[in-house]
C-alpha positions in Angstrom: 88.7 128.9 96.7 91.3 129.7 94.0 94.9 128.3 92.6 96.0 131.0 93.0 95.0 131.4 97.3 96.5 127.4 97.4 99.5 127.8 100.0 101.4 124.8 101.2 101.5 124.1 105.3 103.4 126.3 107.7 106.6 125.1 108.5 106.8 123.0 104.9 108.9 125.1 102.9 111.9 127.0 104.3 115.2 128.5 102.5 117.9 126.3 101.0 121.0 127.5 103.1 123.3 130.2 100.0 126.7 129.4 101.3 129.8 131.4 99.5 128.3 134.1 99.3 130.5 136.5 101.2 131.3 137.3 104.7 128.0 139.3 105.7 125.7 136.0 104.8 127.6 133.7 107.3 128.8 131.3 105.2 131.3 133.0 103.4 134.6 132.0 102.6 134.9 128.6 103.8 131.0 127.8 103.1 129.7 125.8 106.5 133.4 123.6 105.8 136.5 124.9 108.7 139.4 125.0 107.7 141.2 122.0 104.9 141.3 118.5 105.5 139.0 115.9 104.0 136.2 117.0 104.4 136.4 120.9 103.0 137.3 119.5 99.8 135.4 118.8 96.9 134.9 114.5 96.7 136.1 114.9 99.9 132.9 112.8 101.5 133.9 108.5 101.8 131.5 105.8 101.0 129.6 104.1 103.7 131.6 101.5 103.9 135.1 103.0 103.9 137.2 102.6 107.1 139.6 105.2 106.5 142.1 102.8 104.1 141.9 99.5 107.1 140.8 97.1 105.2 136.4 97.4 105.3 134.9 94.9 107.4 132.7 93.5 104.1 135.6 92.6 102.6 137.7 91.1 105.5 134.8 88.6 106.4 135.2 85.4 104.7 132.3 84.4 101.9 130.3 80.9 102.1 127.4 79.8 100.2 125.0 81.0 98.2 121.0 81.6 98.0 119.2 79.5 95.8 116.8 82.4 93.9 114.4 79.7 92.8 113.7 77.6 96.4 110.3 77.5 97.0 109.2 79.1 100.2 107.0 77.1 101.9 104.9 78.0 105.3 105.0 74.9 107.4 101.6 73.3 109.6 101.9 70.3 111.1 98.8 67.9 111.6 98.4 68.3 114.8 96.9 71.9 114.8 94.2 71.3 112.1 91.8 69.3 115.2 90.9 72.8 116.1 88.5 72.9 113.1 85.2 71.3 113.1 84.4 68.0 111.9 84.0 67.5 107.3 85.0 71.7 107.6 87.5 72.7 104.5 90.3 74.1 106.1 92.1 76.3 103.2 94.9 78.2 103.2 92.9 81.3 104.2 91.3 79.4 107.1 94.7 78.1 109.0 95.8 82.8 108.1 92.5 83.5 109.9 93.2 81.3 112.9 96.8 82.2 113.3 98.7 79.4 112.6 100.3 81.1 109.8 101.7 83.8 110.5 104.2 84.2 108.0 103.7 86.1 104.3 104.0 83.2 102.5 102.0 81.9 99.4 102.5 78.1 99.8 101.6 75.8 102.3 102.8 72.7 103.2 101.4 70.0 105.8 103.2 67.9 108.0 102.9 64.9 109.0 103.5 65.8 113.2 101.3 64.8 115.1 98.0 63.0 114.7 94.5 64.4 113.1 91.2 63.0 115.2 88.2 63.8 112.8 87.5 63.7 109.3 88.1 67.3 107.3 89.3 68.1 103.3 92.6 70.2 103.9 93.6 72.1 100.9 97.0 73.5 100.9 99.7 73.6 98.0 101.8 70.4 99.8 101.7 67.6 101.8 104.2 65.1 102.8 103.3 61.5 103.0 102.7 60.7 106.5 100.3 63.6 106.1 98.1 62.5 103.4 98.3 59.0 104.7 96.8 60.3 107.7 94.4 62.7 107.0 92.5 59.4 105.3 93.1 57.6 107.8 91.0 60.0 109.6 88.3 59.7 106.9 89.7 63.0 105.0 91.1 64.5 102.0 93.9 65.1 100.9 93.6 67.7 98.2 96.6 70.0 96.5 95.7 73.1 95.6 
């Protein structure tokens, strides 16, 4: 194969519609825009939010509250969900994702104190509630902050 033999796949290239090039072209005179009217004019296309002069929805609806750009987002895991791991094992966020306990694409994991833990585990997470930390340590395990 040589450089001059390269060609694009069939159907990848097609001719541009050449408008305003005389009657014989089929796209002469009005160039496919019809007669008069807003869409026939240059600059006649209105924005996506334009509603014919009516007050647009985005401006009619009241605005309230705000979004905190610095909010720390955690994937929350209940303590009772950790009972599926073997006694004495180390539980990391990667293990939680592997077993489907965490499904969201979230960087940080927080262990909540909901439920009971029945076996000693070393749990590694980004945050723990006070009750979760106490219950893990009562069961003979360790709560390590990453």
